PDB file with SEQRES, HELIX, SHEET and CRYST1 records, atoms N, CA, C and O in Angstrom:
SEQRES   1 A   85  MET VAL LYS TYR SER ARG ASN ILE PRO LYS LEU PHE ARG          
SEQRES   2 A   85  ARG ALA PHE ARG LYS LEU ARG SER SER TYR GLU TRP SER          
SEQRES   3 A   85  GLY LEU LEU ARG THR TRP ILE ALA SER TYR MET ASP LEU          
SEQRES   4 A   85  CYS ILE CYS GLY PHE VAL GLN ILE TYR SER LEU LYS PHE          
SEQRES   5 A   85  ASP SER ALA THR ARG THR ILE SER SER ILE ILE ALA ILE          
SEQRES   6 A   85  ILE VAL VAL GLY LEU ASN LEU ILE LEU PRO TYR LEU GLN          
SEQRES   7 A   85  GLU PHE THR SER LYS SER ILE                                  
HELIX    1 AA1 SER A    5  ASN A    7  5                                   3    
HELIX    2 AA2 LYS A   10  GLU A   24  1                                  15    
HELIX    3 AA3 GLY A   27  ALA A   34  1                                   8    
HELIX    4 AA4 TYR A   36  TYR A   48  1                                  13    
HELIX    5 AA5 ALA A   55  LYS A   83  1                                  29    
CRYST1    1.000    1.000    1.000  90.00  90.00  90.00 P 1           1          
ATOM      1  N   MET A   1       0.829  -1.193   0.000  1.00  0.00           N  
ATOM      2  CA  MET A   1       0.000   0.000   0.000  1.00  0.00           C  
ATOM      3  C   MET A   1       0.867   1.247   0.000  1.00  0.00           C  
ATOM      4  O   MET A   1       0.481   2.277  -0.552  1.00  0.00           O  
ATOM      5  N   VAL A   2       2.030   1.156   0.614  1.00  0.00           N  
ATOM      6  CA  VAL A   2       2.903   2.321   0.677  1.00  0.00           C  
ATOM      7  C   VAL A   2       3.347   2.727  -0.720  1.00  0.00           C  
ATOM      8  O   VAL A   2       3.476   3.915  -1.014  1.00  0.00           O  
ATOM      9  N   LYS A   3       3.577   1.754  -1.571  1.00  0.00           N  
ATOM     10  CA  LYS A   3       4.044   2.032  -2.921  1.00  0.00           C  
ATOM     11  C   LYS A   3       3.017   2.840  -3.722  1.00  0.00           C  
ATOM     12  O   LYS A   3       3.391   3.717  -4.500  1.00  0.00           O  
ATOM     13  N   TYR A   4       1.753   2.552  -3.537  1.00  0.00           N  
ATOM     14  CA  TYR A   4       0.699   3.197  -4.315  1.00  0.00           C  
ATOM     15  C   TYR A   4      -0.018   4.308  -3.552  1.00  0.00           C  
ATOM     16  O   TYR A   4      -0.981   4.875  -4.068  1.00  0.00           O  
ATOM     17  N   SER A   5       0.415   4.625  -2.368  1.00  0.00           N  
ATOM     18  CA  SER A   5      -0.313   5.599  -1.561  1.00  0.00           C  
ATOM     19  C   SER A   5      -0.200   7.025  -2.098  1.00  0.00           C  
ATOM     20  O   SER A   5      -1.004   7.881  -1.729  1.00  0.00           O  
ATOM     21  N   ARG A   6       0.760   7.293  -2.942  1.00  0.00           N  
ATOM     22  CA  ARG A   6       0.866   8.644  -3.513  1.00  0.00           C  
ATOM     23  C   ARG A   6      -0.278   8.936  -4.478  1.00  0.00           C  
ATOM     24  O   ARG A   6      -0.634  10.098  -4.677  1.00  0.00           O  
ATOM     25  N   ASN A   7      -0.857   7.905  -5.075  1.00  0.00           N  
ATOM     26  CA  ASN A   7      -1.933   8.101  -6.053  1.00  0.00           C  
ATOM     27  C   ASN A   7      -3.313   8.190  -5.414  1.00  0.00           C  
ATOM     28  O   ASN A   7      -4.289   8.508  -6.093  1.00  0.00           O  
ATOM     29  N   ILE A   8      -3.405   7.914  -4.116  1.00  0.00           N  
ATOM     30  CA  ILE A   8      -4.683   7.923  -3.417  1.00  0.00           C  
ATOM     31  C   ILE A   8      -4.883   9.288  -2.751  1.00  0.00           C  
ATOM     32  O   ILE A   8      -3.954   9.810  -2.134  1.00  0.00           O  
ATOM     33  N   PRO A   9      -6.081   9.874  -2.866  1.00  0.00           N  
ATOM     34  CA  PRO A   9      -6.326  11.154  -2.193  1.00  0.00           C  
ATOM     35  C   PRO A   9      -6.121  11.060  -0.683  1.00  0.00           C  
ATOM     36  O   PRO A   9      -6.260   9.986  -0.097  1.00  0.00           O  
ATOM     37  N   LYS A  10      -5.791  12.184  -0.062  1.00  0.00           N  
ATOM     38  CA  LYS A  10      -5.461  12.219   1.367  1.00  0.00           C  
ATOM     39  C   LYS A  10      -6.590  11.702   2.250  1.00  0.00           C  
ATOM     40  O   LYS A  10      -6.344  10.992   3.226  1.00  0.00           O  
ATOM     41  N   LEU A  11      -7.807  12.051   1.912  1.00  0.00           N  
ATOM     42  CA  LEU A  11      -8.957  11.625   2.711  1.00  0.00           C  
ATOM     43  C   LEU A  11      -9.051  10.097   2.764  1.00  0.00           C  
ATOM     44  O   LEU A  11      -9.246   9.519   3.833  1.00  0.00           O  
ATOM     45  N   PHE A  12      -8.912   9.455   1.614  1.00  0.00           N  
ATOM     46  CA  PHE A  12      -8.983   7.998   1.562  1.00  0.00           C  
ATOM     47  C   PHE A  12      -7.778   7.366   2.240  1.00  0.00           C  
ATOM     48  O   PHE A  12      -7.906   6.340   2.908  1.00  0.00           O  
ATOM     49  N   ARG A  13      -6.609   7.972   2.073  1.00  0.00           N  
ATOM     50  CA  ARG A  13      -5.403   7.445   2.708  1.00  0.00           C  
ATOM     51  C   ARG A  13      -5.548   7.417   4.219  1.00  0.00           C  
ATOM     52  O   ARG A  13      -5.195   6.435   4.871  1.00  0.00           O  
ATOM     53  N   ARG A  14      -6.068   8.499   4.765  1.00  0.00           N  
ATOM     54  CA  ARG A  14      -6.274   8.597   6.214  1.00  0.00           C  
ATOM     55  C   ARG A  14      -7.301   7.564   6.687  1.00  0.00           C  
ATOM     56  O   ARG A  14      -7.109   6.912   7.713  1.00  0.00           O  
ATOM     57  N   ALA A  15      -8.384   7.425   5.933  1.00  0.00           N  
ATOM     58  CA  ALA A  15      -9.419   6.453   6.303  1.00  0.00           C  
ATOM     59  C   ALA A  15      -8.878   5.026   6.237  1.00  0.00           C  
ATOM     60  O   ALA A  15      -9.174   4.215   7.114  1.00  0.00           O  
ATOM     61  N   PHE A  16      -8.094   4.712   5.214  1.00  0.00           N  
ATOM     62  CA  PHE A  16      -7.518   3.373   5.090  1.00  0.00           C  
ATOM     63  C   PHE A  16      -6.540   3.084   6.215  1.00  0.00           C  
ATOM     64  O   PHE A  16      -6.489   1.959   6.712  1.00  0.00           O  
ATOM     65  N   ARG A  17      -5.778   4.060   6.618  1.00  0.00           N  
ATOM     66  CA  ARG A  17      -4.832   3.857   7.721  1.00  0.00           C  
ATOM     67  C   ARG A  17      -5.565   3.597   9.031  1.00  0.00           C  
ATOM     68  O   ARG A  17      -5.164   2.726   9.804  1.00  0.00           O  
ATOM     69  N   LYS A  18      -6.631   4.342   9.284  1.00  0.00           N  
ATOM     70  CA  LYS A  18      -7.404   4.117  10.504  1.00  0.00           C  
ATOM     71  C   LYS A  18      -8.079   2.751  10.482  1.00  0.00           C  
ATOM     72  O   LYS A  18      -8.104   2.042  11.487  1.00  0.00           O  
ATOM     73  N   LEU A  19      -8.625   2.391   9.322  1.00  0.00           N  
ATOM     74  CA  LEU A  19      -9.273   1.089   9.195  1.00  0.00           C  
ATOM     75  C   LEU A  19      -8.257  -0.037   9.378  1.00  0.00           C  
ATOM     76  O   LEU A  19      -8.543  -1.026  10.052  1.00  0.00           O  
ATOM     77  N   ARG A  20      -7.097   0.106   8.794  1.00  0.00           N  
ATOM     78  CA  ARG A  20      -6.063  -0.915   8.927  1.00  0.00           C  
ATOM     79  C   ARG A  20      -5.604  -1.042  10.373  1.00  0.00           C  
ATOM     80  O   ARG A  20      -5.406  -2.151  10.868  1.00  0.00           O  
ATOM     81  N   SER A  21      -5.437   0.076  11.043  1.00  0.00           N  
ATOM     82  CA  SER A  21      -4.983   0.006  12.432  1.00  0.00           C  
ATOM     83  C   SER A  21      -6.053  -0.588  13.346  1.00  0.00           C  
ATOM     84  O   SER A  21      -5.725  -1.254  14.328  1.00  0.00           O  
ATOM     85  N   SER A  22      -7.325  -0.355  13.033  1.00  0.00           N  
ATOM     86  CA  SER A  22      -8.372  -0.935  13.873  1.00  0.00           C  
ATOM     87  C   SER A  22      -8.477  -2.446  13.671  1.00  0.00           C  
ATOM     88  O   SER A  22      -8.775  -3.171  14.620  1.00  0.00           O  
ATOM     89  N   TYR A  23      -8.239  -2.934  12.448  1.00  0.00           N  
ATOM     90  CA  TYR A  23      -8.296  -4.370  12.201  1.00  0.00           C  
ATOM     91  C   TYR A  23      -6.976  -5.069  12.496  1.00  0.00           C  
ATOM     92  O   TYR A  23      -6.945  -6.284  12.693  1.00  0.00           O  
ATOM     93  N   GLU A  24      -5.898  -4.317  12.527  1.00  0.00           N  
ATOM     94  CA  GLU A  24      -4.583  -4.919  12.733  1.00  0.00           C  
ATOM     95  C   GLU A  24      -4.478  -5.579  14.097  1.00  0.00           C  
ATOM     96  O   GLU A  24      -3.872  -6.643  14.229  1.00  0.00           O  
ATOM     97  N   TRP A  25      -5.059  -4.962  15.102  1.00  0.00           N  
ATOM     98  CA  TRP A  25      -4.946  -5.491  16.456  1.00  0.00           C  
ATOM     99  C   TRP A  25      -6.197  -6.224  16.907  1.00  0.00           C  
ATOM    100  O   TRP A  25      -6.242  -6.706  18.039  1.00  0.00           O  
ATOM    101  N   SER A  26      -7.177  -6.320  16.091  1.00  0.00           N  
ATOM    102  CA  SER A  26      -8.411  -7.006  16.450  1.00  0.00           C  
ATOM    103  C   SER A  26      -8.360  -8.446  15.939  1.00  0.00           C  
ATOM    104  O   SER A  26      -8.996  -8.777  14.939  1.00  0.00           O  
ATOM    105  N   GLY A  27      -7.617  -9.283  16.617  1.00  0.00           N  
ATOM    106  CA  GLY A  27      -7.405 -10.662  16.171  1.00  0.00           C  
ATOM    107  C   GLY A  27      -8.666 -11.490  16.134  1.00  0.00           C  
ATOM    108  O   GLY A  27      -8.883 -12.243  15.184  1.00  0.00           O  
ATOM    109  N   LEU A  28      -9.502 -11.366  17.146  1.00  0.00           N  
ATOM    110  CA  LEU A  28     -10.724 -12.160  17.187  1.00  0.00           C  
ATOM    111  C   LEU A  28     -11.664 -11.771  16.048  1.00  0.00           C  
ATOM    112  O   LEU A  28     -12.208 -12.644  15.371  1.00  0.00           O  
ATOM    113  N   LEU A  29     -11.858 -10.479  15.831  1.00  0.00           N  
ATOM    114  CA  LEU A  29     -12.741 -10.035  14.749  1.00  0.00           C  
ATOM    115  C   LEU A  29     -12.181 -10.430  13.391  1.00  0.00           C  
ATOM    116  O   LEU A  29     -12.931 -10.852  12.511  1.00  0.00           O  
ATOM    117  N   ARG A  30     -10.876 -10.298  13.211  1.00  0.00           N  
ATOM    118  CA  ARG A  30     -10.246 -10.665  11.943  1.00  0.00           C  
ATOM    119  C   ARG A  30     -10.392 -12.163  11.687  1.00  0.00           C  
ATOM    120  O   ARG A  30     -10.684 -12.572  10.563  1.00  0.00           O  
ATOM    121  N   THR A  31     -10.193 -12.981  12.711  1.00  0.00           N  
ATOM    122  CA  THR A  31     -10.338 -14.426  12.567  1.00  0.00           C  
ATOM    123  C   THR A  31     -11.780 -14.796  12.252  1.00  0.00           C  
ATOM    124  O   THR A  31     -12.041 -15.673  11.428  1.00  0.00           O  
ATOM    125  N   TRP A  32     -12.710 -14.123  12.913  1.00  0.00           N  
ATOM    126  CA  TRP A  32     -14.131 -14.409  12.675  1.00  0.00           C  
ATOM    127  C   TRP A  32     -14.531 -14.052  11.248  1.00  0.00           C  
ATOM    128  O   TRP A  32     -15.290 -14.787  10.616  1.00  0.00           O  
ATOM    129  N   ILE A  33     -14.027 -12.929  10.736  1.00  0.00           N  
ATOM    130  CA  ILE A  33     -14.343 -12.531   9.363  1.00  0.00           C  
ATOM    131  C   ILE A  33     -13.754 -13.525   8.372  1.00  0.00           C  
ATOM    132  O   ILE A  33     -14.391 -13.862   7.373  1.00  0.00           O  
ATOM    133  N   ALA A  34     -12.539 -13.997   8.645  1.00  0.00           N  
ATOM    134  CA  ALA A  34     -11.877 -14.935   7.730  1.00  0.00           C  
ATOM    135  C   ALA A  34     -12.594 -16.282   7.683  1.00  0.00           C  
ATOM    136  O   ALA A  34     -12.622 -16.925   6.634  1.00  0.00           O  
ATOM    137  N   SER A  35     -13.168 -16.714   8.787  1.00  0.00           N  
ATOM    138  CA  SER A  35     -13.820 -18.028   8.819  1.00  0.00           C  
ATOM    139  C   SER A  35     -15.344 -17.915   8.851  1.00  0.00           C  
ATOM    140  O   SER A  35     -16.023 -18.851   9.273  1.00  0.00           O  
ATOM    141  N   TYR A  36     -15.878 -16.799   8.416  1.00  0.00           N  
ATOM    142  CA  TYR A  36     -17.316 -16.527   8.478  1.00  0.00           C  
ATOM    143  C   TYR A  36     -18.140 -17.593   7.740  1.00  0.00           C  
ATOM    144  O   TYR A  36     -19.091 -18.140   8.299  1.00  0.00           O  
ATOM    145  N   MET A  37     -17.776 -17.885   6.493  1.00  0.00           N  
ATOM    146  CA  MET A  37     -18.563 -18.824   5.692  1.00  0.00           C  
ATOM    147  C   MET A  37     -18.502 -20.232   6.277  1.00  0.00           C  
ATOM    148  O   MET A  37     -19.517 -20.927   6.319  1.00  0.00           O  
ATOM    149  N   ASP A  38     -17.321 -20.660   6.730  1.00  0.00           N  
ATOM    150  CA  ASP A  38     -17.201 -21.988   7.328  1.00  0.00           C  
ATOM    151  C   ASP A  38     -18.067 -22.114   8.576  1.00  0.00           C  
ATOM    152  O   ASP A  38     -18.745 -23.122   8.773  1.00  0.00           O  
ATOM    153  N   LEU A  39     -18.039 -21.088   9.411  1.00  0.00           N  
ATOM    154  CA  LEU A  39     -18.847 -21.113  10.630  1.00  0.00           C  
ATOM    155  C   LEU A  39     -20.342 -21.090  10.314  1.00  0.00           C  
ATOM    156  O   LEU A  39     -21.134 -21.734  11.003  1.00  0.00           O  
ATOM    157  N   CYS A  40     -20.726 -20.351   9.278  1.00  0.00           N  
ATOM    158  CA  CYS A  40     -22.146 -20.328   8.876  1.00  0.00           C  
ATOM    159  C   CYS A  40     -22.614 -21.712   8.431  1.00  0.00           C  
ATOM    160  O   CYS A  40     -23.665 -22.191   8.856  1.00  0.00           O  
ATOM    161  N   ILE A  41     -21.830 -22.338   7.580  1.00  0.00           N  
ATOM    162  CA  ILE A  41     -22.224 -23.657   7.080  1.00  0.00           C  
ATOM    163  C   ILE A  41     -22.309 -24.659   8.220  1.00  0.00           C  
ATOM    164  O   ILE A  41     -23.294 -25.388   8.332  1.00  0.00           O  
ATOM    165  N   CYS A  42     -21.287 -24.702   9.068  1.00  0.00           N  
ATOM    166  CA  CYS A  42     -21.295 -25.653  10.193  1.00  0.00           C  
ATOM    167  C   CYS A  42     -22.442 -25.364  11.157  1.00  0.00           C  
ATOM    168  O   CYS A  42     -23.092 -26.288  11.646  1.00  0.00           O  
ATOM    169  N   GLY A  43     -22.689 -24.096  11.426  1.00  0.00           N  
ATOM    170  CA  GLY A  43     -23.763 -23.740  12.343  1.00  0.00           C  
ATOM    171  C   GLY A  43     -25.131 -24.112  11.810  1.00  0.00           C  
ATOM    172  O   GLY A  43     -25.964 -24.633  12.552  1.00  0.00           O  
ATOM    173  N   PHE A  44     -25.376 -23.850  10.520  1.00  0.00           N  
ATOM    174  CA  PHE A  44     -26.676 -24.173   9.948  1.00  0.00           C  
ATOM    175  C   PHE A  44     -26.881 -25.682   9.822  1.00  0.00           C  
ATOM    176  O   PHE A  44     -28.002 -26.164   9.983  1.00  0.00           O  
ATOM    177  N   VAL A  45     -25.826 -26.426   9.540  1.00  0.00           N  
ATOM    178  CA  VAL A  45     -25.954 -27.885   9.498  1.00  0.00           C  
ATOM    179  C   VAL A  45     -26.296 -28.421  10.888  1.00  0.00           C  
ATOM    180  O   VAL A  45     -27.130 -29.315  11.028  1.00  0.00           O  
ATOM    181  N   GLN A  46     -25.651 -27.873  11.903  1.00  0.00           N  
ATOM    182  CA  GLN A  46     -25.936 -28.323  13.264  1.00  0.00           C  
ATOM    183  C   GLN A  46     -27.346 -27.912  13.696  1.00  0.00           C  
ATOM    184  O   GLN A  46     -28.037 -28.684  14.360  1.00  0.00           O  
ATOM    185  N   ILE A  47     -27.772 -26.725  13.332  1.00  0.00           N  
ATOM    186  CA  ILE A  47     -29.135 -26.291  13.685  1.00  0.00           C  
ATOM    187  C   ILE A  47     -30.173 -27.157  12.968  1.00  0.00           C  
ATOM    188  O   ILE A  47     -31.248 -27.423  13.504  1.00  0.00           O  
ATOM    189  N   TYR A  48     -29.841 -27.588  11.758  1.00  0.00           N  
ATOM    190  CA  TYR A  48     -30.760 -28.467  11.023  1.00  0.00           C  
ATOM    191  C   TYR A  48     -30.993 -29.771  11.786  1.00  0.00           C  
ATOM    192  O   TYR A  48     -32.068 -30.365  11.693  1.00  0.00           O  
ATOM    193  N   SER A  49     -29.995 -30.210  12.534  1.00  0.00           N  
ATOM    194  CA  SER A  49     -30.127 -31.471  13.273  1.00  0.00           C  
ATOM    195  C   SER A  49     -29.992 -31.249  14.778  1.00  0.00           C  
ATOM    196  O   SER A  49     -29.225 -31.947  15.442  1.00  0.00           O  
ATOM    197  N   LEU A  50     -30.722 -30.296  15.312  1.00  0.00           N  
ATOM    198  CA  LEU A  50     -30.676 -30.021  16.749  1.00  0.00           C  
ATOM    199  C   LEU A  50     -31.220 -31.216  17.534  1.00  0.00           C  
ATOM    200  O   LEU A  50     -32.313 -31.715  17.264  1.00  0.00           O  
ATOM    201  N   LYS A  51     -30.430 -31.658  18.511  1.00  0.00           N  
ATOM    202  CA  LYS A  51     -30.862 -32.733  19.403  1.00  0.00           C  
ATOM    203  C   LYS A  51     -30.314 -32.436  20.783  1.00  0.00           C  
ATOM    204  O   LYS A  51     -29.159 -32.040  20.936  1.00  0.00           O  
ATOM    205  N   PHE A  52     -31.144 -32.629  21.773  1.00  0.00           N  
ATOM    206  CA  PHE A  52     -30.763 -32.366  23.153  1.00  0.00           C  
ATOM    207  C   PHE A  52     -30.866 -33.638  23.999  1.00  0.00           C  
ATOM    208  O   PHE A  52     -31.210 -33.566  25.179  1.00  0.00           O  
ATOM    209  N   ASP A  53     -30.573 -34.797  23.409  1.00  0.00           N  
ATOM    210  CA  ASP A  53     -30.749 -36.051  24.135  1.00  0.00           C  
ATOM    211  C   ASP A  53     -29.530 -36.486  24.943  1.00  0.00           C  
ATOM    212  O   ASP A  53     -29.650 -37.375  25.786  1.00  0.00           O  
ATOM    213  N   SER A  54     -28.374 -35.896  24.715  1.00  0.00           N  
ATOM    214  CA  SER A  54     -27.195 -36.210  25.534  1.00  0.00           C  
ATOM    215  C   SER A  54     -26.456 -34.902  25.827  1.00  0.00           C  
ATOM    216  O   SER A  54     -26.721 -33.874  25.205  1.00  0.00           O  
ATOM    217  N   ALA A  55     -25.542 -34.959  26.768  1.00  0.00           N  
ATOM    218  CA  ALA A  55     -24.807 -33.752  27.158  1.00  0.00           C  
ATOM    219  C   ALA A  55     -23.963 -33.218  25.996  1.00  0.00           C  
ATOM    220  O   ALA A  55     -23.895 -32.007  25.785  1.00  0.00           O  
ATOM    221  N   THR A  56     -23.329 -34.104  25.254  1.00  0.00           N  
ATOM    222  CA  THR A  56     -22.485 -33.683  24.132  1.00  0.00           C  
ATOM    223  C   THR A  56     -23.305 -33.006  23.046  1.00  0.00           C  
ATOM    224  O   THR A  56     -22.908 -31.960  22.531  1.00  0.00           O  
ATOM    225  N   ARG A  57     -24.432 -33.584  22.695  1.00  0.00           N  
ATOM    226  CA  ARG A  57     -25.280 -32.989  21.658  1.00  0.00           C  
ATOM    227  C   ARG A  57     -25.924 -31.687  22.135  1.00  0.00           C  
ATOM    228  O   ARG A  57     -26.142 -30.773  21.340  1.00  0.00           O  
ATOM    229  N   THR A  58     -26.219 -31.603  23.401  1.00  0.00           N  
ATOM    230  CA  THR A  58     -26.784 -30.375  23.952  1.00  0.00           C  
ATOM    231  C   THR A  58     -25.769 -29.241  23.871  1.00  0.00           C  
ATOM    232  O   THR A  58     -26.096 -28.136  23.436  1.00  0.00           O  
ATOM    233  N   ILE A  59     -24.539 -29.516  24.289  1.00  0.00           N  
ATOM    234  CA  ILE A  59     -23.493 -28.491  24.220  1.00  0.00           C  
ATOM    235  C   ILE A  59     -23.227 -28.099  22.772  1.00  0.00           C  
ATOM    236  O   ILE A  59     -23.071 -26.915  22.471  1.00  0.00           O  
ATOM    237  N   SER A  60     -23.173 -29.078  21.875  1.00  0.00           N  
ATOM    238  CA  SER A  60     -22.947 -28.802  20.461  1.00  0.00           C  
ATOM    239  C   SER A  60     -24.074 -27.956  19.866  1.00  0.00           C  
ATOM    240  O   SER A  60     -23.816 -27.040  19.086  1.00  0.00           O  
ATOM    241  N   SER A  61     -25.302 -28.256  20.228  1.00  0.00           N  
ATOM    242  CA  SER A  61     -26.451 -27.502  19.716  1.00  0.00           C  
ATOM    243  C   SER A  61     -26.461 -26.075  20.253  1.00  0.00           C  
ATOM    244  O   SER A  61     -26.773 -25.138  19.518  1.00  0.00           O  
ATOM    245  N   ILE A  62     -26.122 -25.905  21.522  1.00  0.00           N  
ATOM    246  CA  ILE A  62     -26.083 -24.559  22.104  1.00  0.00           C  
ATOM    247  C   ILE A  62     -24.979 -23.729  21.462  1.00  0.00           C  
ATOM    248  O   ILE A  62     -25.176 -22.549  21.171  1.00  0.00           O  
ATOM    249  N   ILE A  63     -23.819 -24.341  21.241  1.00  0.00           N  
ATOM    250  CA  ILE A  63     -22.726 -23.626  20.568  1.00  0.00           C  
ATOM    251  C   ILE A  63     -23.131 -23.239  19.153  1.00  0.00           C  
ATOM    252  O   ILE A  63     -22.800 -22.145  18.696  1.00  0.00           O  
ATOM    253  N   ALA A  64     -23.841 -24.117  18.453  1.00  0.00           N  
ATOM    254  CA  ALA A  64     -24.298 -23.802  17.094  1.00  0.00           C  
ATOM    255  C   ALA A  64     -25.263 -22.628  17.101  1.00  0.00           C  
ATOM    256  O   ALA A  64     -25.182 -21.762  16.229  1.00  0.00           O  
ATOM    257  N   ILE A  65     -26.164 -22.580  18.056  1.00  0.00           N  
ATOM    258  CA  ILE A  65     -27.105 -21.462  18.151  1.00  0.00           C  
ATOM    259  C   ILE A  65     -26.354 -20.158  18.414  1.00  0.00           C  
ATOM    260  O   ILE A  65     -26.677 -19.122  17.832  1.00  0.00           O  
ATOM    261  N   ILE A  66     -25.361 -20.211  19.285  1.00  0.00           N  
ATOM    262  CA  ILE A  66     -24.567 -19.015  19.589  1.00  0.00           C  
ATOM    263  C   ILE A  66     -23.788 -18.564  18.359  1.00  0.00           C  
ATOM    264  O   ILE A  66     -23.757 -17.374  18.046  1.00  0.00           O  
ATOM    265  N   VAL A  67     -23.154 -19.514  17.655  1.00  0.00           N  
ATOM    266  CA  VAL A  67     -22.350 -19.172  16.475  1.00  0.00           C  
ATOM    267  C   VAL A  67     -23.212 -18.571  15.374  1.00  0.00           C  
ATOM    268  O   VAL A  67     -22.829 -17.575  14.761  1.00  0.00           O  
ATOM    269  N   VAL A  68     -24.358 -19.160  15.120  1.00  0.00           N  
ATOM    270  CA  VAL A  68     -25.250 -18.615  14.082  1.00  0.00           C  
ATOM    271  C   VAL A  68     -25.754 -17.227  14.493  1.00  0.00           C  
ATOM    272  O   VAL A  68     -25.862 -16.333  13.654  1.00  0.00           O  
ATOM    273  N   GLY A  69     -26.055 -17.050  15.762  1.00  0.00           N  
ATOM    274  CA  GLY A  69     -26.480 -15.733  16.239  1.00  0.00           C  
ATOM    275  C   GLY A  69     -25.385 -14.694  16.063  1.00  0.00           C  
ATOM    276  O   GLY A  69     -25.648 -13.574  15.625  1.00  0.00           O  
ATOM    277  N   LEU A  70     -24.161 -15.063  16.402  1.00  0.00           N  
ATOM    278  CA  LEU A  70     -23.044 -14.128  16.212  1.00  0.00           C  
ATOM    279  C   LEU A  70     -22.779 -13.863  14.732  1.00  0.00           C  
ATOM    280  O   LEU A  70     -22.407 -12.750  14.361  1.00  0.00           O  
ATOM    281  N   ASN A  71     -22.965 -14.870  13.889  1.00  0.00           N  
ATOM    282  CA  ASN A  71     -22.784 -14.662  12.455  1.00  0.00           C  
ATOM    283  C   ASN A  71     -23.839 -13.715  11.889  1.00  0.00           C  
ATOM    284  O   ASN A  71     -23.566 -12.974  10.945  1.00  0.00           O  
ATOM    285  N   LEU A  72     -25.022 -13.736  12.451  1.00  0.00           N  
ATOM    286  CA  LEU A  72     -26.052 -12.807  11.993  1.00  0.00           C  
ATOM    287  C   LEU A  72     -25.784 -11.386  12.472  1.00  0.00           C  
ATOM    288  O   LEU A  72     -26.184 -10.424  11.816  1.00  0.00           O  
ATOM    289  N   ILE A  73     -25.106 -11.248  13.617  1.00  0.00           N  
ATOM    290  CA  ILE A  73     -24.792  -9.933  14.173  1.00  0.00           C  
ATOM    291  C   ILE A  73     -23.532  -9.332  13.546  1.00  0.00           C  
ATOM    292  O   ILE A  73     -23.391  -8.110  13.493  1.00  0.00           O  
ATOM    293  N   LEU A  74     -22.610 -10.187  13.066  1.00  0.00           N  
ATOM    294  CA  LEU A  74     -21.311  -9.718  12.576  1.00  0.00           C  
ATOM    295  C   LEU A  74     -21.386  -8.641  11.485  1.00  0.00           C  
ATOM    296  O   LEU A  74     -20.633  -7.671  11.574  1.00  0.00           O  
ATOM    297  N   PRO A  75     -22.243  -8.748  10.466  1.00  0.00           N  
ATOM    298  CA  PRO A  75     -22.284  -7.672   9.468  1.00  0.00           C  
ATOM    299  C   PRO A  75     -22.653  -6.308  10.072  1.00  0.00           C  
ATOM    300  O   PRO A  75     -22.130  -5.280   9.641  1.00  0.00           O  
ATOM    301  N   TYR A  76     -23.537  -6.296  11.053  1.00  0.00           N  
ATOM    302  CA  TYR A  76     -23.898  -5.040  11.701  1.00  0.00           C  
ATOM    303  C   TYR A  76     -22.748  -4.511  12.551  1.00  0.00           C  
ATOM    304  O   TYR A  76     -22.511  -3.304  12.603  1.00  0.00           O  
ATOM    305  N   LEU A  77     -22.036  -5.414  13.214  1.00  0.00           N  
ATOM    306  CA  LEU A  77     -20.876  -5.023  14.004  1.00  0.00           C  
ATOM    307  C   LEU A  77     -19.780  -4.449  13.115  1.00  0.00           C  
ATOM    308  O   LEU A  77     -19.151  -3.450  13.462  1.00  0.00           O  
ATOM    309  N   GLN A  78     -19.557  -5.078  11.978  1.00  0.00           N  
ATOM    310  CA  GLN A  78     -18.548  -4.590  11.054  1.00  0.00           C  
ATOM    311  C   GLN A  78     -18.946  -3.225  10.493  1.00  0.00           C  
ATOM    312  O   GLN A  78     -18.093  -2.350  10.345  1.00  0.00           O  
ATOM    313  N   GLU A  79     -20.210  -3.034  10.184  1.00  0.00           N  
ATOM    314  CA  GLU A  79     -20.683  -1.733   9.694  1.00  0.00           C  
ATOM    315  C   GLU A  79     -20.512  -0.664  10.770  1.00  0.00           C  
ATOM    316  O   GLU A  79     -20.127   0.466  10.470  1.00  0.00           O  
ATOM    317  N   PHE A  80     -20.797  -1.018  12.016  1.00  0.00           N  
ATOM    318  CA  PHE A  80     -20.665  -0.071  13.125  1.00  0.00           C  
ATOM    319  C   PHE A  80     -19.211   0.333  13.322  1.00  0.00           C  
ATOM    320  O   PHE A  80     -18.923   1.510  13.537  1.00  0.00           O  
ATOM    321  N   THR A  81     -18.289  -0.626  13.252  1.00  0.00           N  
ATOM    322  CA  THR A  81     -16.870  -0.297  13.459  1.00  0.00           C  
ATOM    323  C   THR A  81     -16.306   0.495  12.292  1.00  0.00           C  
ATOM    324  O   THR A  81     -15.422   1.328  12.494  1.00  0.00           O  
ATOM    325  N   SER A  82     -16.791   0.262  11.076  1.00  0.00           N  
ATOM    326  CA  SER A  82     -16.249   1.048   9.970  1.00  0.00           C  
ATOM    327  C   SER A  82     -16.852   2.450   9.927  1.00  0.00           C  
ATOM    328  O   SER A  82     -16.253   3.336   9.319  1.00  0.00           O  
ATOM    329  N   LYS A  83     -18.005   2.691  10.542  1.00  0.00           N  
ATOM    330  CA  LYS A  83     -18.551   4.037  10.607  1.00  0.00           C  
ATOM    331  C   LYS A  83     -17.842   4.889  11.652  1.00  0.00           C  
ATOM    332  O   LYS A  83     -17.933   6.116  11.615  1.00  0.00           O  
ATOM    333  N   SER A  84     -17.136   4.253  12.584  1.00  0.00           N  
ATOM    334  CA  SER A  84     -16.437   5.008  13.616  1.00  0.00           C  
ATOM    335  C   SER A  84     -15.132   5.607  13.114  1.00  0.00           C  
ATOM    336  O   SER A  84     -14.410   6.244  13.881  1.00  0.00           O  
ATOM    337  N   ILE A  85     -14.821   5.412  11.842  1.00  0.00           N  
ATOM    338  CA  ILE A  85     -13.608   6.002  11.264  1.00  0.00           C  
ATOM    339  C   ILE A  85     -13.901   7.439  11.051  1.00  0.00           C  
ATOM    340  O   ILE A  85     -13.043   8.180  10.571  1.00  0.00           O  
TER     341      ILE A  85                                                      
END                                                                             
């Protein structure tokens, strides 16, 4: 980015630097964004077969509900963090 930053207007350069610095140290959010599709698929497959008949399946089903809920919230969270630039 440094090589091409001379061609970018100052306003965009400043916004990109702030955005990069906010995502640079946000490891959990960055990891969640990178694995978003995998988590969605796994969560929806698990929700399709929800069963609460044993402790293992109960914990797995609860985790799937939490993951799908967080995946539905993530786009709004990402929009909120990018508006704070």
